C-alpha positions in Angstrom: -12.0 -33.5 8.0 -10.0 -34.8 4.9 -6.2 -34.8 4.7 -5.3 -35.3 1.2 -1.7 -35.8 0.0 -1.6 -33.1 -2.7 2.1 -32.0 -2.0 3.0 -30.5 -5.3 0.1 -28.4 -6.0 0.3 -26.9 -2.4 3.8 -27.1 -1.4 3.0 -28.9 1.8 3.5 -32.4 3.1 -0.3 -32.7 3.3 -3.3 -30.4 2.4 -5.9 -30.3 5.1 -9.6 -29.7 4.2 -13.0 -29.5 5.9 -15.6 -31.4 3.9 -18.6 -29.1 3.6 -21.9 -30.8 2.7 -23.6 -27.8 0.9 -25.2 -27.1 -2.5 -22.5 -25.4 -4.5 -25.1 -22.6 -5.4 -25.7 -22.0 -1.6 -22.1 -21.2 -0.8 -21.7 -17.6 0.2 -18.1 -17.1 -1.0 -17.3 -15.0 -4.1 -15.3 -17.8 -5.8 -15.3 -15.6 -9.0 -12.6 -13.3 -7.3 -10.3 -16.5 -6.8 -7.8 -18.2 -9.2 -8.8 -21.6 -10.4 -6.7 -24.6 -11.1 -7.7 -28.2 -12.0 -5.6 -30.5 -10.1 -7.3 -33.5 -11.8 -10.2 -34.1 -14.3 -12.7 -34.0 -11.3 -11.1 -31.6 -8.7 -10.6 -27.8 -8.8 -8.6 -25.7 -6.5 -9.5 -22.0 -5.8 -6.8 -19.8 -4.3 -6.1 -16.1 -3.6 -4.4 -14.5 -6.8 -2.9 -11.8 -4.5 -1.3 -13.7 -1.4 -1.5 -17.4 -2.8 -3.6 -18.6 0.1 -5.4 -21.9 -0.9 -9.1 -21.3 0.0 -11.2 -24.3 -1.2 -11.5 -27.2 -3.5 -14.5 -28.4 -5.4 -14.8 -32.2 -5.9 -16.9 -33.1 -8.9 -17.3 -36.7 -7.9 -19.3 -36.0 -4.9 -20.5 -32.4 -5.5 -18.8 -31.1 -2.2 -16.7 -28.3 -1.4 -13.6 -28.7 0.8 -12.5 -25.7 2.7 -8.8 -25.3 3.5 -8.5 -25.5 7.2 -5.8 -22.8 7.4 -8.4 -20.1 6.6 -10.5 -21.1 9.7 -9.9 -19.1 13.0 -10.3 -22.2 15.0 -10.3 -26.0 14.3 -9.9 -27.7 17.8 -12.6 -30.1 18.3 -14.4 -29.1 15.0 -12.8 -31.7 12.7 -12.5 -35.4 12.2 -9.1 -35.5 10.9 -8.9 -38.7 8.6 -5.6 -38.8 6.6 -5.8 -40.3 3.2 -3.7 -41.2 0.2 -0.5 -42.1 2.1 0.4 -44.2 -0.7 1.3 -41.2 -3.0 3.8 -40.0 -0.3 6.0 -43.3 -0.6 7.2 -42.7 3.1 3.9 -41.8 4.9 4.6 -38.1 4.7 3.7 -36.0 7.9 1.3 -38.9 9.0 4.4 -40.5 10.6 4.1 -38.0 13.4 0.3 -37.8 13.7 -0.5 -41.2 15.4 -3.9 -41.3 16.8 -5.2 -38.3 14.7 -8.3 -39.7 12.9 -7.7 -42.8 10.8 -5.0 -43.1 8.2 -5.6 -44.8 4.9 -3.4 -46.0 2.1 -5.7 -44.5 -0.6 -9.1 -43.0 0.0 -11.5 -43.4 3.0 -12.3 -47.1 3.6 -9.2 -48.4 2.0 -6.4 -50.2 3.9 -5.9 -48.7 7.2 -2.2 -47.5 8.1 -1.0 -48.5 11.5 2.2 -47.0 13.0 4.2 -50.3 12.3 3.2 -50.2 8.6 6.1 -50.7 6.1 5.4 -47.3 4.5 6.9 -45.6 7.6 10.0 -47.7 7.7 13.1 -45.8 6.3 15.5 -47.6 3.9 18.5 -48.9 6.0 21.1 -48.0 5.4 20.4 -44.5 3.9 22.7 -43.9 1.0 24.9 -40.6 1.3 24.3 -37.6 -0.8 27.0 -37.2 -3.4 28.4 -33.7 -4.1 27.1 -33.7 -7.6 23.5 -34.6 -6.9 20.7 -32.0 -7.1 17.2 -32.3 -5.4 14.5 -31.3 -7.8 11.7 -28.9 -6.7 8.8 -28.4 -9.0 5.2 -27.1 -8.6 2.2 -29.1 -9.8 1.8 -27.4 -13.1 5.6 -27.2 -13.7 5.7 -23.6 -14.4 8.2 -23.3 -11.3 11.1 -25.5 -11.0 14.6 -25.3 -9.5 17.4 -27.5 -8.0 18.8 -27.8 -4.5 22.6 -28.7 -4.3 24.1 -31.0 -1.8 24.6 -30.0 1.8 28.1 -30.3 3.2 29.3 -33.9 3.4 27.5 -35.7 6.3 24.8 -33.1 6.9 21.3 -32.5 6.1 19.4 -29.3 5.7 17.1 -28.3 8.7 13.4 -28.7 8.2 10.4 -28.2 10.4 6.5 -27.7 10.6 5.4 -24.0 11.2 2.2 -23.0 12.6 2.5 -19.3 12.8 -0.5 -17.0 11.7 1.3 -15.6 8.8 2.2 -18.8 7.4 -1.3 -20.4 7.9 -3.1 -17.4 6.3 -0.8 -17.2 3.3 -0.8 -20.9 2.5 -4.4 -21.9 3.6 -3.1 -24.7 5.7 -2.6 -25.2 9.5 0.8 -27.1 9.1 3.4 -25.5 6.7 6.5 -27.5 6.0 9.8 -25.6 5.2 13.6 -26.2 4.9 16.1 -23.4 5.0 18.7 -23.6 2.4 21.6 -21.2 1.6 20.7 -19.1 -1.6 24.1 -20.2 -3.2 22.8 -23.8 -3.0 19.5 -23.0 -4.9 19.7 -22.9 -8.7 17.5 -23.0 -11.8 17.5 -26.4 -13.6 19.8 -25.0 -16.1 22.4 -24.4 -13.4 22.0 -20.7 -13.5 21.6 -18.7 -10.1 18.0 -18.7 -8.6 15.8 -16.3 -10.5 13.1 -15.1 -8.2 11.6 -13.3 -11.2 11.0 -16.5 -13.2 7.8 -16.9 -15.1 4.6 -17.6 -13.1 6.5 -16.8 -9.8 4.3 -14.3 -7.9 5.6 -12.2 -4.8 3.6 -11.2 -1.9 4.9 -9.1 0.9 3.3 -10.6 4.1 5.1 -8.1 6.4 7.9 -5.6 6.5 11.1 -7.2 4.9 9.4 -10.6 4.3 8.7 -11.7 0.8 6.5 -14.9 0.0 6.4 -16.6 -3.4 3.8 -18.7 -5.0 3.1 -20.1 -8.4 0.4 -17.9 -10.0 -0.9 -20.7 -12.2 -1.4 -23.6 -9.8 -1.2 -21.8 -6.6 1.6 -23.8 -5.0 3.5 -22.2 -2.2 7.3 -22.0 -3.1 9.6 -19.8 -1.1 9.7 -17.4 1.8 12.7 -14.8 1.8 13.8 -11.9 3.9 15.6 -8.9 2.8 19.4 -9.1 2.9 19.4 -12.8 4.0 21.7 -15.4 2.7 19.3 -18.2 2.7 15.8 -18.9 1.7 12.9 -21.0 3.1 11.6 -23.7 0.4 8.2 -25.4 0.7 9.1 -29.1 1.3 6.1 -30.3 -0.7 7.7 -29.4 -4.0 10.6 -31.7 -3.7 10.7 -35.0 -5.9 12.9 -37.0 -3.6 13.2 -40.7 -4.6 12.8 -41.8 -0.9 9.3 -39.9 -0.3 7.6 -36.7 0.7 9.8 -36.1 3.8 12.9 -36.3 1.7 15.0 -37.4 4.7 18.2 -38.2 2.8 18.4 -34.3 2.5 16.3 -33.0 5.4 16.6 -33.2 9.2 13.2 -32.6 10.8 13.1 -30.6 14.0 10.6 -29.0 16.3 7.3 -27.3 15.5 7.7 -23.5 15.1 5.3 -21.0 16.8 3.2 -23.8 18.4 1.3 -21.2 20.6 -0.3 -19.7 17.4 -1.8 -23.1 16.2 -5.5 -23.2 15.9 -5.6 -26.8 17.2 -3.5 -27.3 20.3 -4.4 -31.0 20.5 -3.1 -31.5 17.0 0.2 -29.7 17.8 0.8 -31.7 21.0 0.5 -34.9 19.0 2.7 -33.6 16.1 5.6 -32.4 18.5 5.5 -35.9 20.3 5.7 -37.6 16.8 8.6 -35.5 15.8 10.6 -36.3 19.1 9.9 -40.0 18.7 
């Protein structure tokens, strides 16, 4: 299993893939029904144009398909969960909480191995306070969806967590989905106007009664989850461009795992919960 840090193109802290050694022509999946987006010159991601779920990537350099693990019914004991490209996160991302899950590498497989005492996991000390006029930028990979989050009340941070519920898993394509809950009044367009959920490229999908999920229809990044008549909105953390790193810990306070009983790999969740409490 490959965990590739592709936060802005997925909305997640990390994107998890099962590497499938199969001839592309032998893959029995109707990829022509999926939307395609080139995340780089050699990698193409396929996602569902209806609900936004990431389904698979094709890597031209090795000719292999990478299946998003969230669309798999079961993953426990089936995957070798190496974690790669930690360098891109600046702070180690969610790998901080996953000690002992496969090997962790600064770049690709076989590069510098990252141990728990590595400098990338050390938060800056002291952490500078957030000024009232600051805005945290959120932007998907293609840049079609972007917005700003205003500062929380003085001395506070927004609550964030990892969700493993079936609905989030199947509508994102990933086993671990990272969200933060923010009052709607604090989320604005980059122009300073109120958040516009009808902005270009932002597509809506109703995953259940009263629950609306939003994703970028161009690059497939998960963006928001909202409920009818609610005064706050959930934002996919992987969209943030925080100077301190992917976990955006100046702005966010990380809490427990949501819906752990619905996870497809309980061993992974046990390690994650332990790491979050450390």
